[in-house]
N, C-alpha and C positions, 0 to 999 in steps of 0.2 A: 504494499499501498504506499503512495505517496506520502511523504512528510519533509518536514523542515526545521530546522531549529529556529527558536523564538527566543531572544535574549529579553528578559525583565531585568531592569534595572533598578537598583534601590537611591531614591533620592535622601540625600542628606537633609537633616533636621534642622529646625532653628536654633535647636542647642549645641550643636557641632562644636566643641573646645577641645583643647588639649590638657589632659589630664594624668596622663601616664598611666593609664589603668590596666594595660595589656601585658602583664609580666611574659616574658620570652617574645614579646613583638619588639625589635629593637628601635625601630622606627617611631612608635609610640613613646618609649621610655627616652628617647632622645629629644622630642620635642613637648616634654612635660612642662606647664605653665607656660608656655607661650602664646600669645595672643594669636586667637583663630579668627576667619572671616566665613561665616555662614553663609552670607548671600554668595561669595564667590565659590563657595564648595557646590553649593544648588546650582549654580549657572555652570560650573566645569562639568558637573556631573550629566546635566540637562544636555550641553553641546555635544558630549560624547553619544549620549542615545541618539539626538537627531542626526549627528554627522552619519552615524551609521544606518540609520532607518533611508537616509538619502541616497546611500550606495545600494539600497535593496534589502537590507537585512532586517527581518522582520525585529521590531523592538516595543517592549512594553514597558511601563514603570510601577514599580512598587513603592507606595508611600511610607514617609517615615512614621516613628510610634510616639506615644504622646509623652513629652518629658519637659520638665521634670516629672517623674514618676512617684506622686504624691501619696497614693496607695501603698507603694513601697515602703516610704519613710514612715507612714502610719504604721506599717508591721514592724518595724523597728522601734517603735516607741516615741516617736516624735507625735506630739498632739497638739490640738487647737483647731483654728482655721487653717486653710490652705497657706496662706500668707506666713500664719506662725509655725507652721510645720517648716516652711523652708527657713525661716530665720533661725529656728532652735537647731535645724541641721547642719546650717551654716554655721553657727555659733560652736557648736559641739563637736563636728566631724567635717570639714568641706570636702574631703574626699569622698564621704558617704553619700554628698549632695552632688558631686562630680558623678559618682556611679550610678544614680540615679535620674541623672542629666544626660548621660551617655547618648549620642547620636547613633553609636556603632550598628543599629539595625539598617544603616544605610549598605553595610556589606552582606547582602542578600545571598551571596553564595554561601552563607552559613545558616540561612534562614529552613533549609529544608534540602532532603534529597531525594531527587525525581526518579522515577522510572518510567518510562514510554511506554506505551502499549502495547508494543512489538515486542516487548520482554516481560510483561506480566502475566501471569497465569489467567486472570480475568478479562484480559484485554482493555482494561482501563489506564489511565495516565495515575500515576499514584505519587503522593507527596508525604513525606515522614519529616514533621516539623523537628527541627534540631532542639536540644535541650541547652546544648552550650552552657554546662555547668561547672566548666572549669573558670570560669570569670562570673564574679558576682554581677558586674554591670551589665551581662549579657543574659545571663540565666532567667532574668525577668522578660525576655522579649517572646518565650515562647506562645502563650496565649494569644496576643495580638498578632503574632506572626499567622496563626492558625486562623484566626478570623480575618485576616487580610487576604490569605490565599484563599480560603471558601468564598470570599467577596468577588475574587478575580475569576478563580476557576470553580464556578458555582452549578454547573451541570451535575448532577450525581449520578447521571447516567455515563458519563464519560470520565470524570475526576474524583478520585478519592483521596482526602487528605486528613493523614492520621496524626494524632496528638503525639508530642513529644516523649521520648523515654523516660523512665523514672528517673529523677534528680538524684542520683546518686554516683560516686566516682565511677563506678562497675561499669556504666553505660555513658560515659562521656562521648559526646556526639556533636560535632561540629558542622552537619550538614554534607553539601556537595563540596564544600573545601577539600574534600577528602575522597573524593568519588570521580571516577573516569569512566567514559562509555566509548568502547573502541568497536569499530565493524566498517560496513560499507555504506550504502545507503541508508540514510536515517532511517526510514518508515521499514526496515529489515531487522529482524533479532541480530542483537549486538552483545559484545562482552563486556560485562559491569565490573570493573576493577576497584574494589574497596580498599583503601590505603588506611591502616591504622598504626598508630605510634606505640601502643603498649598493650600486652595481654595479661591478664589477672594471673598470677603466680610465677611470672616469668621475670628475670632478672634483667633481661635484654631491653633497658629503655634509658633514655637520657638521663645524665646525671646533673645538669645545671639547669634547665629550662624544662616544663611541666610537657608530657606527651599528650595531649588533649584528647584523640581519638582512640577508643579503645576497641580492640576485635570483637569483643562481645557486642558493643553497640551497634558496630558495622553488621552483623550477622544478625540482629533483632532488627535492623533496618530493613536488611535484603526481605527477612519475613514478612515485615508488614508490607512492604512494597509489592509483594507477591512475585517478586523476581524469580524466574524460572532457574532452578537450579543448575541446568546445563549450561547458563549463560553468567555463571559468579567465579570470580577469581579474588583473593585476599591477600595481600602482600603489606609487609612492615614497611614503614618510614626509617630511613636510616636513622639511629638516634643520634650520631654525631654530628647531624647536620640541622637535628632539633636544637642541640646544644650552640648552634653557631646562629640562632634566630629563625630557622624555617620552622614556623610554629604551625603552618598547615602544609598538606603537600603541594595545595596551588602556589605555594612559593617557589616551588623548586621542581614542579611538571606541569603541564598543559596536553588535554588529548583532544584529538579531533578526528572522528571516522577511524581512518587506519592509520593514523600518525600519531605517536606519543613523542613530545619536545621535551625533554627531560635533561638534567644533570649528570654526569657520570657518577655522582655520589647519592644520588636519592633515595635508593633502594637498598633494603638489606638484598644480598645474594642477588645484585641485579644484574649480572649475566643470566643466571639462570631464569630469572622472573623475564627477561626478553626473549629467551629461546621459548618459554612457555605461550607468550604472546603472539611470537611468530608460527608457533602450532595452532593457535586457536582461532587467529584473525587473518582472515584472507587478506592478502598485500601488505600486510603488517609491515610498517616501516618506523623505526626509531629514529629519532633525529637527536642524537647525543651529545651534550655539550662536554668538550673534555675540561678536566679542573686545571689542565696548563693553559687554556685560554680563556676561560672565565672561573675565577675561584668562587666558592660558596659565598665568601664576605661580599664579592661585588655583586653576585647574583642578587642575594638580599639588600644591598644598597639601592641597586638599580631595578629589582622586581623584573628581570628581565623574564622570568617564566609566570609571573602572574600577569599573564597577558591572555587576550583572546585570540583563539586560533579559529578563524571562520571560513568556510567553503564558498567559494564565487561559484557563480554559473559554468566557468568554463572548468571547473573539477580541479583547479588551482587553489589555494590559502592564501589568508590574509594574516597577518600576525599584528594584533592590537597592543600597543606598549604605551608604558608613561614615558614621559619627557625625559626622566632620570636615565634611562638606557640609551635613549641617542645621544645624551651629553657625556656619556662615560666614553673615553676613548677607545678602552680595552673591549668593553661590549659593543659599541659601534662597529668597530673591525671585525669582531666575530658575526656580527649580523651580516654585514655585506659579504663575508666567505660563505655565510650560509645560503645566503640568497643565490648566488653562483652554482651554486652545488647541488647534486641531482637528487631534488626533493621536492614534495609539493608545493613549499611555503615560497611564493612567489614576490611576495609585496609586504611590506609594514604602514603601517597606520600608527602615526605618533598623536598622544593626546597629552595635553597640559592638565593634569589631576592633582596638582601638588598639594590642594587643602587636605585631601583625602589621601595622598601617598604620606603626609606628614603626620598621622595617624596611624600608619600602617596598613593601608589600603589600596591597593592597584586596581588597574582594568578589570581584572578577573574577580576581585573581591567585591566588586561592584554590581555583579551581574548572577543571576540565577537561569541556567540554562533548560529551556523544555521543548523536548521535540514532540511535534504535532503534526497530526494528518490535518487535511483541510478542513474535513468535519469537526474535530476537536479544537481546532482552531475559531471556528464558525462560533463554538461554544463558548468561548472566553469571553468575558466581560469587555466589550467593543472600547468602553470609554477608556482603559488603560492603555491603549495602542498608540504609540507616539506618530503624530502627523503634523502636518502644518499648523492646524486649528488648535490642537491640545498641545504644541510647543509654545504658542504663541500665549496661550492661555497660561501655561506653566511658568512662563517668564515673567507676566504681569502677575503672578500670585505671589512668586519669590520678591519682586520688587516692593511688593505692599508689605509683606511681612517679616523677612529676613533681615538681621541686623548685618552691618559688615565688620564690628569688631566685638568679640566677644571673650570675657577673662574668666576665671574661677569665681572671681568675687561676683561677677553678674549673674550668676545662677540662683542667687538668692533675690533676685529683683523681682517680686510678686508681679510687677508688668510682663515679664517675659513669658509667664506662665500663661497669664491673659492672653498674649499675642500668639502663643504657641496654639492654645487651645481654638482660637477664633481661624487660625489659619487652618489646623486640620477640619475643622467644623466646613468650610469654606471647600477643602481639597476633596473631601468626602461627596459633595454634591458635584464638583467636576468631574471625579472619577468613578462618580455614579455606584459609590461603595455602599452606601447605607450607614446605619451607625453600627461602626466597628470599635469606636475606643471606650474606655471606661467612662470618659467625662460625658459620653453621650448617652449612657444608660438611663 
């Protein structure tokens, strides 16, 4: 059955700020307490969506979550009016207020893991919401993520959205950032490659930074998504690269159809894994970057692999990269060599995503890939699909509600909370989502 990949990008929220909340994400730590620009962050993300849509790639948008999360702060014992809750949290623990105000839901590669209908036993498109339980500032996203996905993929005959796994360390799940799908045509059955960082009872894990994805979580997600067991493969991320800042697999590898673009040190027992993929994926091709050409440190600094690999109509592929990769002389030199080599990657597209990059999220972090048949795409909420009219509407919405400067101290401003709720209330109307946020209930 004919199908194509649709990318749904997360829109940065009005409380986008730098608090260094993500231990193990070196860009996040490096920019802690610097001044952010939420208006620019949203504009940069939206420009990427529109540019790819104009190139013919189907593109949708996933809205931000309600922040500051006053309900979460109340669960932590801060009482009174909403304004008093913010003031008390700011006075007692600015870092808790930052966590409850994080705009991290913009990185929707962590929203869920997706199984296309061609791979599912029941013939539906499945989504399992990620619990993100390794980081407090992200662990509260799951309920609203589920509500947003159900408002976008709202036909139960075509789509199934599953709740997140239990919020315990054994089932740490970071969503599609640790998931790959390899195969030929999008509409044909593919091989789902789940990457995990640790397994219960195994000592083979990183020592400096946490391994956020567990094998047990990946196995549970595969069951919930009804992935055909004949189309499954599990592999472990190299613990040594996790300790060097590769907190998700999508910081060290990206796949599309028959191609896996990865670093030489991405996986445990990498030669054996690539051999197994060659056996199971017709036409499989690994574009493997030698450590001698690009170090892990340079890959993390430039997000070379946190890129989008997109299929063009002529069968070649486009690699979507952040500006940091182009500006690094060594990485730029490797990319030119790669383009000249015998592989399907034929062109590059560079975007300025500095506001997102400074918090540790590149092009791949900002998008959730969903393979859809024509009938399934027709069942998606059409109001979230990027076109000229929606682009103009969202630009006007951003200009009205987003600040161009935000510090950690600003999070206690009750006006920021009011601005955010008014903005999201308006956005749910623009995107025909209904009442998906707690403040709307």
